[in-house]
C-alpha positions as a Markdown table, in Angstrom:
| # | Residue | x | y | z |
|---|---|---|---|---|
| 1 | Met | 97.5 | -38.3 | -108.8 |
| 2 | Leu | 96.3 | -36.8 | -112.1 |
| 3 | Ile | 96.4 | -39.2 | -115.0 |
| 4 | Asn | 97.8 | -38.2 | -118.4 |
| 5 | Asn | 95.5 | -39.6 | -120.9 |
| 6 | Asp | 98.2 | -39.0 | -123.7 |
| 7 | Asp | 100.3 | -41.7 | -121.9 |
| 8 | Leu | 97.6 | -44.4 | -122.9 |
| 9 | Pro | 97.8 | -45.8 | -126.4 |
| 10 | Arg | 94.3 | -44.6 | -127.4 |
| 11 | Gly | 94.2 | -41.6 | -125.0 |
| 12 | Tyr | 91.4 | -43.4 | -123.0 |
| 13 | Leu | 90.6 | -46.7 | -121.4 |
| 14 | Ser | 87.7 | -49.0 | -122.5 |
| 15 | Phe | 86.4 | -52.0 | -120.6 |
| 16 | Ser | 87.9 | -54.3 | -123.1 |
| 17 | Gly | 91.3 | -52.7 | -122.9 |
| 18 | Trp | 91.2 | -52.7 | -119.2 |
| 19 | Lys | 90.2 | -56.4 | -118.9 |
| 20 | Leu | 92.8 | -57.3 | -121.4 |
| 21 | Trp | 95.4 | -55.6 | -119.2 |
| 22 | Gln | 94.0 | -57.6 | -116.1 |
| 23 | Thr | 94.4 | -60.8 | -118.2 |
| 24 | Ser | 97.7 | -60.4 | -119.8 |
| 25 | Gln | 100.0 | -57.4 | -120.0 |
| 26 | Asp | 102.0 | -59.1 | -122.8 |
| 27 | Ala | 98.5 | -59.4 | -124.8 |
| 28 | Tyr | 97.6 | -55.7 | -123.9 |
| 29 | Tyr | 101.1 | -54.6 | -125.2 |
| 30 | Lys | 100.7 | -56.5 | -128.4 |
| 31 | Lys | 97.2 | -55.3 | -129.2 |
| 32 | Tyr | 97.5 | -51.7 | -128.3 |
| 33 | Ile | 101.2 | -50.9 | -128.9 |
| 34 | Leu | 102.2 | -53.5 | -131.6 |
| 35 | Ser | 98.7 | -53.2 | -133.3 |
| 36 | Ala | 98.5 | -57.3 | -133.3 |
| 37 | Pro | 95.4 | -58.3 | -135.1 |
| 38 | Asp | 92.6 | -59.6 | -132.8 |
| 39 | Lys | 91.8 | -63.3 | -132.8 |
| 40 | Thr | 88.4 | -64.0 | -134.5 |
| 41 | Thr | 86.5 | -67.1 | -133.3 |
| 42 | Glu | 83.5 | -68.6 | -134.8 |
| 43 | Ala | 81.5 | -67.5 | -131.6 |
| 44 | Leu | 82.7 | -64.0 | -132.0 |
| 45 | Ala | 81.8 | -63.7 | -135.6 |
| 46 | Arg | 78.3 | -64.9 | -134.9 |
| 47 | Gly | 78.1 | -62.4 | -131.9 |
| 48 | Lys | 78.9 | -59.7 | -134.5 |
| 49 | Lys | 76.4 | -60.9 | -136.9 |
| 50 | Phe | 73.8 | -61.1 | -134.2 |
| 51 | Ala | 74.5 | -57.4 | -133.3 |
| 52 | Glu | 74.1 | -56.2 | -136.9 |
| 53 | Ala | 70.8 | -58.2 | -137.3 |
| 54 | Gln | 69.5 | -56.6 | -133.9 |
| 55 | Glu | 70.2 | -53.2 | -135.1 |
| 56 | Leu | 68.4 | -53.8 | -138.5 |
| 57 | Lys | 65.5 | -55.4 | -136.7 |
| 58 | Asn | 64.3 | -52.8 | -134.4 |
| 59 | Gly | 66.1 | -49.6 | -135.2 |
| 60 | Val | 66.6 | -48.8 | -131.5 |
| 61 | Tyr | 69.8 | -50.9 | -131.3 |
| 62 | Gly | 73.1 | -49.7 | -132.4 |
| 63 | Glu | 76.3 | -48.6 | -130.6 |
| 64 | Val | 75.7 | -45.6 | -128.3 |
| 65 | Asn | 79.2 | -44.1 | -127.5 |
| 66 | Ile | 79.7 | -42.7 | -124.0 |
| 67 | Glu | 82.6 | -41.3 | -122.3 |
| 68 | Cys | 83.7 | -39.5 | -119.0 |
| 69 | Val | 86.6 | -38.2 | -117.1 |
| 70 | Thr | 87.2 | -39.8 | -113.6 |
| 71 | Lys | 87.9 | -37.8 | -110.5 |
| 72 | Asn | 91.6 | -38.2 | -111.4 |
| 73 | Gly | 91.4 | -37.2 | -114.9 |
| 74 | Leu | 91.2 | -40.7 | -116.5 |
| 75 | Lys | 89.2 | -40.7 | -119.7 |
| 76 | Leu | 86.8 | -43.7 | -119.8 |
| 77 | Tyr | 85.1 | -44.8 | -123.1 |
| 78 | Gly | 82.4 | -47.2 | -123.9 |
| 79 | Lys | 79.9 | -48.3 | -126.6 |
| 80 | Leu | 76.5 | -49.5 | -125.2 |
| 81 | Asp | 74.2 | -51.9 | -127.2 |
| 82 | Phe | 71.3 | -49.7 | -125.9 |
| 83 | Tyr | 70.7 | -46.8 | -123.8 |
| 84 | Asp | 67.5 | -44.8 | -123.1 |
| 85 | Gly | 68.7 | -42.4 | -120.6 |
| 86 | Asn | 67.4 | -44.7 | -117.7 |
| 87 | Lys | 68.7 | -48.2 | -118.3 |
| 88 | Ile | 71.8 | -49.8 | -120.0 |
| 89 | Val | 71.0 | -53.2 | -122.1 |
| 90 | Asp | 74.1 | -55.3 | -123.0 |
| 91 | Asp | 73.4 | -58.1 | -125.3 |
| 92 | Lys | 75.4 | -61.3 | -125.1 |
| 93 | Thr | 75.4 | -64.3 | -127.1 |
| 94 | Ser | 76.8 | -67.8 | -126.0 |
| 95 | Lys | 75.7 | -71.4 | -125.5 |
| 96 | Asn | 75.9 | -71.0 | -121.8 |
| 97 | Phe | 75.2 | -67.7 | -119.8 |
| 98 | Lys | 77.0 | -68.9 | -116.7 |
| 99 | Asn | 80.3 | -68.5 | -118.8 |
| 100 | Ile | 79.9 | -64.8 | -119.5 |
| 101 | His | 77.6 | -63.6 | -116.5 |
| 102 | Lys | 80.2 | -62.2 | -114.0 |
| 103 | Arg | 82.2 | -60.2 | -116.8 |
| 104 | Ser | 79.1 | -58.9 | -118.4 |
| 105 | Glu | 77.8 | -57.7 | -115.2 |
| 106 | Glu | 81.2 | -55.9 | -114.6 |
| 107 | Gln | 81.0 | -54.3 | -118.1 |
| 108 | Ile | 77.6 | -52.8 | -117.1 |
| 109 | Leu | 79.1 | -51.6 | -113.9 |
| 110 | Phe | 81.8 | -49.9 | -116.0 |
| 111 | Tyr | 79.3 | -48.2 | -118.2 |
| 112 | Gln | 77.2 | -47.1 | -115.1 |
| 113 | Leu | 80.3 | -45.5 | -113.8 |
| 114 | Ile | 80.7 | -43.6 | -117.0 |
| 115 | Ile | 77.1 | -42.4 | -116.9 |
| 116 | Tyr | 77.4 | -41.5 | -113.0 |
| 117 | Arg | 80.5 | -39.3 | -113.9 |
| 118 | Thr | 78.8 | -37.7 | -116.8 |
| 119 | Asp | 75.5 | -36.8 | -115.3 |
| 120 | Gly | 75.6 | -37.8 | -111.7 |
| 121 | Arg | 72.8 | -40.5 | -112.1 |
| 122 | Ile | 72.9 | -44.2 | -111.1 |
| 123 | Val | 70.9 | -46.0 | -114.1 |
| 124 | Asp | 69.7 | -49.6 | -114.2 |
| 125 | Gly | 71.6 | -52.3 | -116.1 |
| 126 | Glu | 70.3 | -55.5 | -117.8 |
| 127 | Leu | 72.1 | -58.3 | -119.5 |
| 128 | His | 70.1 | -59.9 | -122.4 |
| 129 | His | 71.5 | -63.4 | -123.1 |
| 130 | Trp | 70.7 | -64.9 | -126.5 |
| 131 | Gln | 71.3 | -68.6 | -126.6 |
| 132 | Thr | 73.3 | -69.6 | -129.6 |
| 133 | Arg | 72.6 | -72.9 | -131.3 |
| 134 | Asp | 74.0 | -74.8 | -134.3 |
| 135 | Asp | 71.4 | -73.1 | -136.3 |
| 136 | Met | 72.1 | -69.6 | -135.5 |
| 137 | Glu | 73.3 | -68.9 | -139.0 |
| 138 | Ile | 69.8 | -69.7 | -140.3 |
| 139 | Leu | 68.3 | -67.3 | -137.6 |
| 140 | Leu | 70.5 | -64.5 | -138.6 |
| 141 | Gly | 69.5 | -64.8 | -142.2 |
| 142 | His | 65.8 | -63.7 | -141.3 |
| 143 | Glu | 64.8 | -60.1 | -140.7 |
| 144 | Glu | 63.0 | -61.3 | -137.6 |
| 145 | Ile | 64.7 | -63.1 | -134.9 |
| 146 | Asp | 61.9 | -65.0 | -133.2 |
| 147 | Ser | 63.8 | -66.3 | -130.1 |
| 148 | Lys | 63.8 | -64.1 | -126.9 |
| 149 | Pro | 66.7 | -63.5 | -124.6 |
| 150 | Thr | 66.9 | -64.4 | -121.0 |
| 151 | Val | 67.1 | -61.1 | -119.2 |
| 152 | Tyr | 69.3 | -60.7 | -116.1 |
| 153 | Leu | 68.6 | -57.6 | -114.1 |
| 154 | Cys | 72.0 | -56.2 | -112.7 |
| 155 | Lys | 72.1 | -55.1 | -109.2 |
| 156 | Lys | 72.0 | -51.2 | -109.1 |
| 157 | Pro | 75.3 | -50.1 | -107.6 |
| 158 | Thr | 75.7 | -47.6 | -104.7 |
| 159 | Lys | 77.6 | -44.5 | -105.3 |
| 160 | Ala | 80.3 | -46.0 | -102.8 |
| 161 | Lys | 80.7 | -49.1 | -104.9 |
| 162 | Leu | 81.1 | -46.9 | -108.1 |
| 163 | Leu | 83.6 | -44.8 | -106.5 |
| 164 | Ala | 85.5 | -47.8 | -105.2 |
| 165 | Tyr | 85.4 | -49.3 | -108.9 |
| 166 | Glu | 86.6 | -45.9 | -110.2 |
| 167 | Lys | 89.6 | -46.0 | -107.9 |
| 168 | Lys | 90.6 | -49.6 | -109.0 |
| 169 | Ile | 90.3 | -48.6 | -112.8 |
| 170 | Glu | 92.4 | -45.4 | -112.1 |
| 171 | Gln | 95.1 | -47.6 | -110.3 |
| 172 | Asp | 95.2 | -50.1 | -113.2 |
| 173 | Ala | 95.5 | -47.1 | -115.8 |
| 174 | Ile | 98.6 | -45.9 | -113.7 |
| 175 | Asn | 100.0 | -49.3 | -113.7 |
| 176 | Ile | 99.3 | -49.4 | -117.7 |
| 177 | Ile | 101.3 | -46.1 | -118.1 |
| 178 | Lys | 104.1 | -47.2 | -115.9 |
| 179 | Tyr | 104.5 | -50.5 | -117.7 |
| 180 | Leu | 104.4 | -48.9 | -121.1 |
| 181 | Lys | 107.1 | -46.4 | -120.0 |
| 182 | Trp | 109.2 | -49.3 | -118.7 |
| 183 | Lys | 108.8 | -51.2 | -122.0 |
| 184 | Ser | 109.7 | -48.4 | -124.3 |
| 185 | Ser | 112.9 | -47.8 | -122.1 |
| 186 | Lys | 114.1 | -51.2 | -122.8 |
């Protein structure tokens, strides 16, 4: 079944939109159709400041936009923290890495799928976990951030795993479109 991207609120599906759909259809509808503002937490604000500091610090960081079209026509879109053509790096900040590990690895897989669909290669993925502390604001105020991340090497997926993942994402996109049509008909 060919997917019509015009039926999606932004004309594509991102990882964050897809995960929001899986978490709460109501929250997805509020954000993408009703344009409800995102909830900002202290942790999210710190993470954003950290990302900006990283970009200023080394110049190689900064969002790298990637996109592809899946087998059935679904447009996927992502913003990478770092990509050099061989490896994706995603930075995460939190007090405890265990809380974000599984979701972060799935996000890397989403990006690996986009790159696979774009150029047929399966690239490596790394998660860099930056431990947050109460003094994070002090660290962010300096040009140099002296702490080092814990690096987690993601298992390189097989082609079969990427294609199964793609099928799951496409099915969810079909369900999103059906749901949005149902909501608009009410």
